[in-house]
C-alpha positions as CSV (number, residue, x, y, z in Angstrom):
1,M,67.3,121.2,73.2
2,T,67.4,117.8,74.9
3,K,67.1,117.9,78.7
4,A,70.3,116.7,80.4
5,T,69.9,113.7,82.7
6,L,71.5,112.9,86.0
7,S,72.6,109.7,87.7
8,I,73.5,109.6,91.4
9,I,75.9,106.9,92.6
10,I,76.0,105.7,96.2
11,A,78.5,103.1,97.5
12,A,77.3,101.5,100.7
13,K,77.7,98.7,103.2
14,N,75.8,98.1,106.4
15,E,74.2,101.6,106.1
16,A,70.6,100.6,106.9
17,R,70.2,103.4,109.5
18,R,71.2,106.1,107.0
19,I,70.6,104.8,103.4
20,R,66.9,105.7,103.2
21,S,67.4,109.4,104.0
22,C,70.4,109.5,101.6
23,V,68.4,108.0,98.7
24,E,65.4,110.2,99.4
25,S,67.5,113.3,99.2
26,A,68.7,112.1,95.8
27,A,65.3,111.2,94.5
28,F,65.2,114.2,92.1
29,A,67.8,112.5,89.9
30,D,66.8,110.5,86.8
31,E,68.3,107.4,88.4
32,V,69.8,106.6,91.8
33,L,72.2,103.7,91.8
34,V,73.3,102.0,95.1
35,L,76.2,99.7,95.0
36,D,75.9,97.5,98.1
37,S,79.1,95.5,98.8
38,G,77.5,92.6,100.7
39,S,75.7,94.3,103.6
40,Q,74.7,92.1,106.5
41,D,71.8,94.4,107.4
42,D,68.9,95.5,105.2
43,T,70.7,98.3,103.4
44,A,69.7,96.9,100.0
45,A,66.0,96.5,100.9
46,Q,65.9,100.0,102.5
47,A,67.5,101.5,99.4
48,R,65.1,99.7,97.0
49,S,62.1,100.8,99.0
50,A,63.3,104.4,98.8
51,G,63.4,104.2,95.0
52,A,67.0,103.3,94.2
53,T,68.3,100.7,91.8
54,V,70.5,98.4,93.8
55,H,73.5,96.4,92.6
56,V,75.0,93.9,95.1
57,T,78.7,93.5,94.5
58,D,82.0,92.6,96.1
59,W,84.3,95.3,97.5
60,P,87.2,96.2,95.1
61,G,87.9,99.4,97.0
62,Y,86.1,102.7,97.1
63,G,87.5,104.2,93.9
64,P,87.0,101.0,91.8
65,Q,83.5,100.7,93.2
66,Q,82.6,104.2,92.2
67,Q,84.1,103.6,88.8
68,R,81.7,100.7,88.5
69,G,78.9,103.1,89.3
70,I,80.0,105.4,86.5
71,Q,80.0,102.5,84.1
72,L,76.5,101.4,85.2
73,A,75.1,104.9,85.0
74,T,73.0,106.1,82.0
75,G,72.7,109.9,82.8
76,D,74.6,112.6,81.0
77,W,75.9,113.7,84.4
78,V,77.0,111.6,87.4
79,L,77.0,112.7,91.0
80,S,78.9,110.7,93.6
81,L,77.3,110.6,97.0
82,D,78.2,108.8,100.3
83,A,75.6,107.1,102.5
84,D,76.3,109.6,105.3
85,E,75.6,112.6,103.1
86,L,72.3,114.4,102.2
87,I,71.6,116.8,99.3
88,S,70.1,120.0,100.7
89,V,67.1,121.5,98.9
90,S,69.2,124.5,97.8
91,L,71.9,122.2,96.4
92,R,69.3,120.1,94.6
93,D,67.9,123.2,92.8
94,E,71.4,124.4,91.9
95,I,72.4,121.0,90.5
96,L,69.3,120.8,88.4
97,S,69.9,124.3,87.0
98,V,73.6,124.0,86.3
99,I,73.5,120.7,84.4
100,Q,71.0,122.2,81.9
101,K,73.2,125.2,81.2
102,P,76.7,124.2,82.3
103,D,79.7,126.5,82.2
104,F,82.1,123.7,83.1
105,D,82.5,119.9,82.7
106,A,82.5,119.3,86.4
107,Y,81.6,121.0,89.7
108,R,83.0,120.9,93.2
109,L,80.4,120.9,96.0
110,P,81.0,122.5,99.4
111,R,80.4,120.2,102.3
112,H,79.0,121.2,105.7
113,S,80.0,118.4,108.1
114,S,78.9,117.5,111.6
115,F,81.0,116.0,114.4
116,C,79.2,114.1,117.1
117,G,76.0,115.9,116.4
118,E,77.3,119.4,115.9
119,F,78.0,121.1,112.6
120,I,81.5,122.4,112.4
121,E,82.0,126.0,111.0
122,H,85.8,126.2,111.3
123,S,88.7,123.8,112.0
124,G,89.5,123.4,108.3
125,W,86.1,121.8,107.7
126,R,84.4,124.6,105.8
127,P,83.8,125.0,102.9
128,D,85.6,121.7,102.2
129,Y,85.0,121.7,98.4
130,T,85.0,118.2,96.9
131,L,84.6,117.2,93.2
132,R,81.3,115.3,92.9
133,L,79.3,116.3,89.8
134,V,80.9,115.4,86.5
135,R,79.8,114.8,82.9
136,R,79.7,111.0,82.7
137,D,81.8,110.6,79.6
138,L,84.6,112.7,81.3
139,A,84.4,111.2,84.8
140,G,86.8,108.9,86.6
141,F,88.0,107.9,90.1
142,T,91.4,107.5,91.7
143,D,92.3,104.2,93.3
144,H,93.7,105.5,96.6
145,F,93.1,103.1,99.5
146,L,91.7,105.9,101.6
147,H,89.8,109.0,100.3
148,A,89.8,108.0,96.6
149,H,88.3,111.0,94.8
150,M,86.5,111.8,91.6
151,T,88.4,113.1,88.6
152,V,87.4,114.9,85.4
153,D,89.1,115.2,82.0
154,G,87.9,118.8,81.6
155,S,87.2,122.1,83.3
156,T,85.9,122.5,86.9
157,G,83.7,125.1,88.6
158,D,82.2,125.5,92.1
159,L,78.7,125.3,93.4
160,R,77.5,127.4,96.3
161,S,74.9,125.3,98.2
162,P,76.1,122.8,100.7
163,L,76.2,119.0,100.8
164,L,75.2,118.0,104.3
165,H,77.8,115.5,105.7
166,Y,76.9,113.5,108.9
167,S,80.4,112.2,109.1
168,Y,80.9,111.2,112.8
169,M,77.7,110.1,114.5
170,D,79.0,109.4,117.9
171,L,82.2,108.6,119.9
172,D,82.2,105.0,118.8
173,D,82.1,106.2,115.2
174,V,85.0,108.6,115.9
175,L,87.2,105.8,117.4
176,E,86.4,103.4,114.6
177,K,87.3,105.9,111.9
178,L,90.4,106.9,113.8
179,S,91.7,103.4,113.4
180,R,90.5,102.8,109.9
181,Y,91.6,106.2,108.5
182,S,95.0,106.1,110.1
183,K,95.6,102.7,108.6
184,G,94.3,103.6,105.2
185,A,96.4,106.8,105.1
186,A,99.5,104.9,106.1
187,L,99.0,102.4,103.3
188,D,98.6,105.3,100.8
189,L,101.8,106.9,102.1
190,Q,103.7,103.7,101.9
191,A,102.5,103.2,98.3
192,R,104.1,106.6,97.5
193,N,107.4,105.4,99.2
194,V,107.0,107.9,102.1
195,S,108.9,106.9,105.2
196,S,108.4,107.8,108.9
197,T,110.1,107.7,112.3
198,L,108.7,107.8,115.8
199,T,109.8,111.4,116.2
200,K,108.1,112.3,112.9
201,A,104.9,110.7,114.1
202,V,104.9,112.7,117.3
203,L,105.8,116.0,115.6
204,K,103.1,115.5,112.9
205,G,100.5,114.8,115.6
206,V,101.4,118.0,117.5
207,W,101.4,120.0,114.3
208,A,97.9,118.6,113.3
209,F,96.5,119.8,116.7
210,F,98.1,123.3,116.3
211,R,97.0,123.6,112.7
212,T,93.4,122.6,113.4
213,Y,92.8,124.4,116.7
214,F,94.8,127.7,116.0
215,L,95.5,128.2,112.3
216,K,92.2,126.8,111.2
217,L,90.3,128.6,114.0
218,G,89.1,125.4,115.7
219,F,88.8,127.3,119.0
220,M,85.9,129.1,117.5
221,D,84.0,125.8,117.3
222,G,83.9,125.7,121.1
223,R,84.4,122.5,123.0
224,M,83.7,120.3,120.0
225,G,86.5,122.2,118.1
226,L,88.9,121.1,120.8
227,V,87.7,117.5,120.6
228,L,88.1,117.6,116.8
229,A,91.6,119.0,117.1
230,I,92.6,116.2,119.4
231,Y,91.1,113.7,117.1
232,N,93.0,115.1,114.1
233,S,96.2,115.0,116.2
234,H,95.6,111.4,117.2
235,T,94.7,110.3,113.6
236,T,97.8,111.9,112.2
237,Y,100.1,110.5,115.0
238,Y,98.8,107.0,114.4
239,K,99.0,107.3,110.6
240,Y,102.8,108.1,110.8
241,L,103.3,105.6,113.7
242,R,101.7,102.8,111.5
243,L,103.9,103.9,108.6
244,W,107.0,103.7,110.8
245,I,106.1,100.3,112.2
246,R,105.3,98.9,108.7
247,G,108.7,100.1,107.5
248,R,110.7,98.5,110.3
249,P,112.6,95.2,109.5
250,S,110.7,92.1,110.3
251,I,111.6,90.3,113.5
252,A,113.8,87.3,112.8
253,H,112.3,83.9,113.3
254,G,114.3,83.2,116.5
255,D,113.8,86.6,117.9
256,K,110.1,86.6,118.6
257,P,109.0,88.6,121.7
258,G,109.2,86.3,124.8
259,A,111.3,83.7,123.0
260,G,114.4,84.4,125.0
261,P,116.1,82.2,127.7
262,T,113.8,81.0,130.4
């Protein structure tokens, strides 16, 4: 029986501080492909020195970029990995085992994510299953502006070992992602013809805090659980606030702020 092969695809930009450890955790694969969308740091050089094959490209969006990776890959299986993720030893062993004797066409991986240096056990962040490992000829990607995800034309199972996700390195990272994620999520909602109001934005933000901190047991994550609940609340509020503002009628040419009588 021919041994099944694996390609790991990593989309990255300006990830020089993290790309080496990411590639090294993926080095067990038959090939590691890094799609660098024009980094201004030495991401590409770091990835090459760690053993990856690097393709420097433009940025068509996360989903289309990952689709490029699938088309470039040569393995029987493809695994999508982000630059802020590491494959644990136990997950590596499980992946190598399952692709040789698969029961499904694709597998979801549980993620164990950190927030400002602390791994979160509750708050809706565990086990956080995400589809990542798929037979290459059955794999695809959605084209969402934010959080595009892998798809499979076939059956899906779950693995047990965690993918380590260093998602929010520090407060600067938190604030940058709050702005970027709320904007991207608003664009996706607008594309689905979802509308918003100021009241809706406020209520959605309050609900996000309640859901994270109480229903999802965020209080059991201690002080960082409170910080995360507030972050989720703000991200949700600004998502729907952006959506509301984007849906408002444009200001008429003669009615610009400050253009009134002097």
